[in-house]
C-alpha positions as CSV (number, residue, x, y, z in Angstrom):
1,M,-0.9,-88.5,15.8
2,I,-3.5,-87.5,18.3
3,I,-4.5,-84.0,19.3
4,W,-5.9,-83.7,22.8
5,K,-8.3,-80.9,23.5
6,G,-8.8,-79.1,26.8
7,A,-9.2,-81.0,30.1
8,K,-12.8,-80.0,30.2
9,N,-13.9,-81.5,26.9
10,R,-11.6,-84.6,26.7
11,V,-11.9,-84.8,22.9
12,A,-9.3,-86.5,20.9
13,Y,-8.9,-85.6,17.2
14,S,-7.0,-88.3,15.3
15,S,-8.6,-88.4,11.9
16,I,-6.8,-85.3,10.6
17,Y,-6.4,-86.5,7.0
18,N,-10.1,-87.2,6.5
19,N,-11.2,-83.9,8.2
20,Y,-8.6,-81.4,7.0
21,K,-11.2,-78.7,6.5
22,K,-12.5,-79.2,10.1
23,L,-9.0,-78.8,11.6
24,P,-9.0,-75.0,11.9
25,E,-12.3,-75.1,13.8
26,F,-11.0,-77.8,16.1
27,I,-7.8,-76.1,17.0
28,N,-9.3,-72.7,17.4
29,S,-11.9,-73.8,19.9
30,D,-9.6,-74.6,22.9
31,E,-6.1,-75.3,24.1
32,I,-4.7,-78.5,22.6
33,Q,-1.8,-80.9,23.2
34,V,-0.3,-83.0,20.4
35,F,0.9,-86.5,21.0
36,I,3.1,-88.2,18.4
37,F,2.8,-92.0,18.5
38,G,5.2,-93.9,16.1
39,Y,5.0,-91.2,13.4
40,S,8.4,-89.9,12.1
41,C,7.0,-86.4,11.1
42,G,9.1,-86.7,8.0
43,I,8.9,-84.5,4.9
44,S,5.3,-85.1,4.1
45,D,2.5,-83.1,5.8
46,R,4.8,-80.1,6.4
47,T,2.0,-77.5,6.0
48,L,-0.5,-79.4,8.1
49,L,2.0,-80.0,10.9
50,N,3.2,-76.4,10.9
51,T,-0.4,-75.2,11.1
52,I,-1.0,-77.4,14.2
53,F,2.4,-76.9,15.9
54,E,2.6,-73.2,15.6
55,H,-1.0,-72.4,16.4
56,D,-1.5,-70.3,19.5
57,S,-3.8,-72.9,21.0
58,C,-1.1,-75.7,20.8
59,A,0.2,-75.9,24.3
60,S,2.7,-78.7,23.7
61,V,4.0,-81.4,21.4
62,K,4.9,-84.7,23.1
63,V,6.7,-87.6,21.4
64,F,6.2,-91.2,22.3
65,Y,9.4,-92.6,20.8
66,Q,10.4,-96.1,19.6
67,K,13.0,-97.8,21.8
68,K,15.1,-100.5,20.1
69,E,16.2,-103.7,21.6
70,D,19.8,-102.5,21.6
71,G,18.8,-99.6,23.9
72,N,18.9,-96.9,21.2
73,D,15.8,-94.9,20.3
74,N,14.4,-92.6,17.6
75,F,13.5,-89.6,19.9
76,S,16.2,-87.3,18.5
77,D,15.3,-88.2,14.9
78,V,11.6,-87.4,15.5
79,I,12.4,-84.2,17.3
80,R,14.7,-83.2,14.4
81,N,12.0,-83.8,11.9
82,I,9.5,-81.9,14.0
83,S,11.9,-78.9,14.3
84,R,11.8,-78.7,10.5
85,K,8.1,-78.0,10.6
86,F,8.5,-74.9,12.8
87,N,9.3,-71.5,11.3
88,D,9.4,-69.9,14.7
89,K,12.2,-71.6,16.7
90,A,11.2,-69.8,19.9
91,K,7.7,-71.4,19.7
92,M,9.4,-74.8,19.0
93,R,11.5,-74.6,22.2
94,D,8.5,-73.6,24.3
95,K,6.2,-76.4,22.9
96,L,8.4,-79.5,22.5
97,V,8.3,-81.7,25.6
98,N,11.7,-82.8,26.8
99,K,12.7,-86.5,26.6
100,E,12.7,-86.9,30.4
101,Y,8.9,-86.2,30.3
102,S,8.3,-88.4,27.2
103,E,7.8,-92.2,27.2
104,P,8.9,-95.0,24.9
105,L,6.0,-96.6,23.1
106,I,6.7,-100.0,24.7
107,S,6.1,-98.6,28.2
108,L,2.9,-97.0,27.0
109,F,1.6,-100.4,25.7
110,L,2.7,-102.2,28.8
111,C,0.7,-99.8,30.9
112,I,-2.4,-100.4,28.8
113,F,-2.2,-104.2,29.0
114,I,-1.2,-104.8,32.6
């Protein structure tokens, strides 16, 4: 998971687990966007993810989902797991990025290496 902070600063915060105490300072300082890369957002880390997702400075949560060879993907599973981290469902609907604006991981990696 990567948290992207304000267009002005261009700071990515990806080492959340090693810097848990620094997280409030980071998310309080500017508007953030959360990008989920290959992370299921399962049962673990509920409190941490809720703190990030429901914070007023969190503008959006965008999932880069895994697409399987048979054409299926895990977007719905990840969104379902993320929805369990929200207590405020209205905030959840406002912050979650629709699938049409998300990308499968394979496309992302192809863009980087081409």
